[in-house]
C-alpha positions in Angstrom: 0.1 0.0 -0.1 1.5 3.3 -1.0 1.3 6.4 0.9 -0.4 9.4 -0.7 1.5 12.6 -1.3 -0.4 14.2 1.6 0.2 11.3 4.0 3.8 11.2 3.0 4.2 14.9 3.6 2.6 14.7 7.0 4.8 11.8 8.1 8.0 13.9 7.0 6.6 16.8 8.9 6.1 14.7 11.9 9.7 13.3 11.7 10.9 16.9 11.4 9.1 17.9 14.4 10.4 14.9 16.3 14.1 15.9 15.3 13.5 19.6 16.3 12.1 18.5 19.6 14.9 16.2 20.2 17.6 18.5 19.3 16.2 21.3 21.4 15.8 19.2 24.4 19.3 17.9 24.3 20.9 21.3 23.9 20.2 22.3 20.3 22.6 22.1 17.6 25.6 21.8 19.9 24.4 18.3 20.9 24.6 17.0 17.4 27.7 15.3 16.0 29.2 16.1 12.7 27.3 13.3 10.9 23.9 14.8 11.6 23.0 12.4 14.3 21.4 13.4 17.5 23.1 12.7 20.9 21.4 9.5 21.3 22.1 8.2 17.7 20.4 8.6 14.2 16.8 9.9 14.2 14.5 7.5 12.7 11.0 8.5 11.5 8.1 7.0 13.2 5.9 4.8 11.2 2.3 4.0 12.2 1.6 0.4 13.5 -1.2 -0.1 11.1 1.2 0.5 8.0 3.8 -1.8 9.4 1.2 -4.5 9.8 0.0 -4.2 6.2 3.2 -3.8 4.2 6.8 -4.7 4.4 8.2 -1.2 4.4 11.4 -0.6 2.5 11.1 -3.8 0.5 10.1 -2.2 -2.7 13.1 -2.5 -5.2 11.2 -1.1 -8.3 11.1 2.6 -9.2 7.3 2.5 -9.9 6.0 0.1 -7.4 4.7 -0.4 -3.9 5.9 -2.3 -0.9 4.8 -5.9 -0.8 1.9 -6.7 1.6 2.4 -8.9 4.8 1.0 -12.3 4.2 -0.2 -14.9 6.5 2.5 -17.4 7.8 0.8 -20.2 5.9 1.2 -18.5 2.5 5.1 -18.4 2.8 7.2 -21.4 1.7 8.5 -23.7 4.5 12.1 -23.4 3.8 11.8 -19.6 4.7 11.3 -20.2 8.4 14.4 -22.4 8.3 16.5 -19.3 7.6 16.1 -18.0 11.1 17.4 -21.2 12.8 20.8 -20.8 14.2 23.5 -23.0 12.9 25.9 -24.8 15.5 29.2 -23.3 16.2 32.5 -25.1 15.6 33.0 -25.8 19.3 29.6 -27.5 19.4 30.3 -29.6 16.4 33.7 -30.7 17.6 32.0 -32.0 20.8 29.7 -34.3 18.8 30.8 -37.7 17.5 31.0 -37.6 13.7 29.0 -41.0 13.4 25.9 -39.4 15.1 26.0 -36.1 13.0 23.9 -35.4 9.9 25.7 -34.9 6.5 25.2 -31.2 6.6 26.6 -30.9 10.1 29.7 -32.9 9.0 30.1 -30.6 5.9 29.8 -27.6 8.2 32.3 -28.9 10.7 34.9 -29.5 8.0 34.2 -26.1 6.5 34.6 -24.2 9.9 37.7 -26.3 10.8 39.2 -25.5 7.5 38.5 -21.8 8.0 40.0 -21.8 11.6 43.1 -23.6 10.4 43.7 -21.0 7.5 43.2 -18.2 9.8 45.8 -19.8 12.3 48.3 -20.2 9.5 47.9 -16.7 8.2 48.3 -15.3 11.8 51.6 -17.2 12.3 52.9 -16.2 8.8 52.1 -12.5 9.8 54.1 -12.7 12.9 57.3 -14.0 11.0 
């Protein structure tokens, strides 16, 4: 769902008011750093909760397009939820027996151990 020009202008005015209120409460322009950030960090515009629930804001990649709508969990593919799963660290994989590990875990163990060994060799060469 795209914001109309009037709604977009009101949102920008609201964020400008928040910036002005934040800078005056913190000591004015003296409290800001050189990069234009406030004393507490960058100023982020406030977006209404209703807009965040209806569309994935900022996901539009087309010049003439709208942000994609948020769908129900059942409408997304199953593999998508697997992207959020944390993968086991090298130390956890080393504690397991290779006979009991799944194929993807063995491959990950070899990859991480190889990476560790390469970094260790590189650091030893750098010290010489």
